[in-house]
Backbone as a printed PyTorch tensor [residue, N CA C, xyz], in Angstrom:
tensor([[[-0.0250, 29.9550, 60.2490],
         [ 1.8020, 30.6550, 59.4900],
         [ 1.0870, 31.5310, 58.9660]],

        [[ 2.0440, 32.9000, 58.4560],
         [ 1.6330, 33.3060, 57.4350],
         [ 2.1100, 33.4080, 56.3350]],

        [[ 0.8550, 33.6110, 54.7850],
         [ 1.3100, 33.3730, 53.9580],
         [ 3.5190, 33.7000, 53.6200]],

        [[ 3.6710, 34.9950, 54.4500],
         [ 4.8670, 34.6310, 53.5150],
         [ 5.7630, 33.3780, 54.3020]],

        [[ 5.5530, 32.5850, 55.4700],
         [ 6.1950, 31.7290, 55.5260],
         [ 6.1200, 30.1230, 54.5120]],

        [[ 4.5460, 30.3920, 54.2290],
         [ 4.2550, 28.8720, 53.1980],
         [ 5.1140, 29.6470, 51.9830]],

        [[ 5.0670, 31.2010, 51.4260],
         [ 6.0260, 31.6690, 50.1350],
         [ 7.6050, 30.9260, 50.1740]],

        [[ 8.2380, 31.5930, 51.4030],
         [ 9.3180, 30.4470, 52.2360],
         [ 9.5150, 29.3990, 51.8430]],

        [[ 8.7230, 28.7690, 52.2790],
         [ 8.5920, 27.2190, 52.4610],
         [ 8.8000, 26.4910, 51.3530]],

        [[ 7.4130, 26.8650, 50.0070],
         [ 8.0570, 27.2150, 48.5400],
         [ 8.9770, 26.6690, 47.7660]],

        [[ 9.7190, 28.0150, 48.2930],
         [11.1340, 27.9080, 47.7060],
         [12.1990, 27.6000, 48.1440]],

        [[12.4360, 27.0130, 49.8080],
         [13.4430, 26.0250, 49.4130],
         [12.7630, 24.9730, 49.4260]],

        [[11.4920, 24.2090, 49.1330],
         [11.1880, 23.0090, 48.8130],
         [12.3870, 22.7020, 47.3350]],

        [[11.3600, 23.8420, 46.6640],
         [11.7560, 23.7680, 44.7950],
         [13.1790, 24.0350, 45.0960]],

        [[13.8750, 24.2910, 45.7650],
         [15.1990, 24.3230, 45.5370],
         [16.1650, 23.4160, 45.7300]],

        [[15.2160, 22.1980, 46.9910],
         [15.9450, 21.0710, 47.6120],
         [15.5410, 20.1510, 46.6820]],

        [[14.4080, 19.5410, 45.8550],
         [13.8830, 18.7310, 45.2370],
         [14.8570, 19.2060, 43.5060]],

        [[14.9450, 20.1830, 43.5710],
         [15.6980, 20.6740, 41.9850],
         [16.9260, 20.0210, 42.2820]],

        [[17.5140, 20.3880, 43.1880],
         [18.8860, 19.5940, 43.3440],
         [19.5540, 17.8840, 44.0010]],

        [[18.2780, 17.7730, 44.6260],
         [18.4180, 16.0230, 44.8690],
         [17.4830, 15.7850, 43.6840]],

        [[16.9350, 16.3750, 42.9860],
         [16.6720, 15.0860, 41.5450],
         [17.8760, 15.7330, 40.1150]],

        [[18.4740, 16.9670, 40.3000],
         [19.7370, 16.9750, 39.5900],
         [21.3990, 16.2730, 39.8820]],

        [[21.1540, 15.9960, 41.4340],
         [22.0220, 14.9710, 41.4050],
         [22.4650, 13.1630, 41.9430]],

        [[20.9580, 13.2560, 42.4680],
         [21.0380, 11.6950, 42.7700],
         [19.9770, 10.6290, 41.6890]],

        [[19.1340, 11.6220, 41.0530],
         [18.3840, 10.8140, 40.1140],
         [18.7560, 10.9450, 38.7990]],

        [[18.8650, 12.7980, 37.6260],
         [18.7360, 12.4590, 37.1480],
         [19.5630, 13.5710, 37.0060]],

        [[20.3420, 13.4580, 35.7030],
         [20.3260, 15.2790, 35.4490],
         [20.3000, 15.9250, 34.9430]],

        [[20.1590, 17.2960, 35.6400],
         [19.2070, 17.8570, 34.3500],
         [20.2790, 18.9350, 33.0940]],

        [[19.4820, 19.7820, 32.2030],
         [20.1750, 20.2190, 31.5020],
         [20.7100, 22.0020, 32.5420]],

        [[21.4930, 22.4130, 32.2540],
         [21.7180, 23.9000, 32.9150],
         [21.3350, 25.1360, 32.7560]],

        [[20.3950, 24.5050, 31.6820],
         [19.8330, 25.5500, 31.2320],
         [17.5670, 25.7040, 32.2890]],

        [[18.1440, 24.1490, 31.9440],
         [16.6340, 24.3320, 33.6190],
         [16.8990, 24.1060, 34.4580]],

        [[18.2110, 23.8950, 34.5430],
         [18.3070, 23.7220, 36.3000],
         [18.8690, 25.5230, 36.7350]],

        [[19.3650, 25.9980, 36.2590],
         [19.6400, 27.4490, 36.5850],
         [17.9140, 28.0250, 36.3460]],

        [[17.0010, 27.7200, 35.6880],
         [15.5920, 28.4260, 35.7090],
         [15.2000, 27.8540, 37.2580]],

        [[14.7140, 26.8780, 37.7250],
         [14.6910, 26.3260, 38.5140],
         [15.2440, 26.6180, 40.2070]],

        [[16.4600, 27.3420, 39.7280],
         [16.8180, 27.3760, 41.1530],
         [16.7940, 29.1540, 41.0010]],

        [[16.1840, 29.5280, 40.0660],
         [16.2350, 30.8300, 39.7170],
         [14.5600, 31.6470, 40.4820]],

        [[13.8350, 30.3290, 39.4890],
         [12.1400, 30.4180, 40.2410],
         [12.4710, 30.9890, 42.1080]],

        [[12.7260, 29.5950, 42.5180],
         [12.9800, 28.9010, 44.1580],
         [13.9960, 30.2190, 44.8750]],

        [[14.8450, 31.2940, 44.1110],
         [15.0960, 32.3040, 45.0260],
         [14.4720, 33.7090, 44.8950]],

        [[13.5050, 33.6440, 43.9420],
         [12.7070, 34.8990, 43.5000],
         [11.5170, 34.3160, 44.5440]],

        [[10.9490, 33.1420, 45.0880],
         [10.0560, 32.8850, 45.7160],
         [10.7950, 33.4580, 46.9970]],

        [[11.9020, 33.1300, 47.5310],
         [11.7740, 33.5520, 49.1510],
         [12.7320, 34.6180, 48.9250]],

        [[13.3800, 35.2640, 47.7390],
         [12.8160, 36.6830, 47.8500],
         [11.5300, 37.6300, 48.3180]],

        [[10.6180, 37.4340, 47.4220],
         [ 9.3980, 37.6960, 47.4840],
         [ 8.0900, 37.2240, 49.0630]],

        [[ 9.2310, 35.7940, 49.4560],
         [ 8.6310, 35.7200, 51.0100],
         [ 8.6780, 36.9460, 51.6390]],

        [[10.7240, 37.2750, 51.3960],
         [10.8520, 37.8550, 52.7250],
         [ 9.9730, 39.4040, 52.7080]],

        [[10.2960, 39.7290, 51.1620],
         [ 9.4350, 41.1440, 51.1330],
         [ 7.7520, 41.2760, 51.7260]],

        [[ 7.4310, 40.0880, 51.6470],
         [ 5.6870, 39.9860, 52.0050],
         [ 6.2360, 39.9220, 53.8180]],

        [[ 6.8390, 39.7150, 53.8580],
         [ 7.1490, 39.9670, 55.0400],
         [ 7.4590, 41.1910, 56.2600]],

        [[ 8.4280, 41.5470, 55.3090],
         [ 8.5800, 42.7430, 55.5040],
         [ 7.5570, 43.0910, 55.7260]],

        [[ 6.5210, 43.9270, 54.5120],
         [ 5.5490, 44.0790, 54.6460],
         [ 4.8310, 43.5960, 56.1090]],

        [[ 4.5810, 43.2210, 56.4750],
         [ 3.3360, 43.0410, 57.2970],
         [ 4.3190, 43.2580, 58.7160]],

        [[ 5.4620, 43.9310, 58.8980],
         [ 6.1200, 44.1280, 60.2150],
         [ 5.5200, 45.4140, 60.2700]],

        [[ 5.0150, 46.0090, 59.4590],
         [ 5.2670, 48.1950, 59.5830],
         [ 3.8330, 47.8920, 60.3660]]])
């Protein structure tokens, strides 16, 4: 697996864990939820950028 794959998987897992904890276990504050989702999206974007740079 490439580095970009690991970054993308980390972003997806962070989003999934954040969503599951918020909905199933304990509701989070809106600020914490937004921050964690934003971090997971940044990881996905960084993974895509790294992947594109490797294809050139």
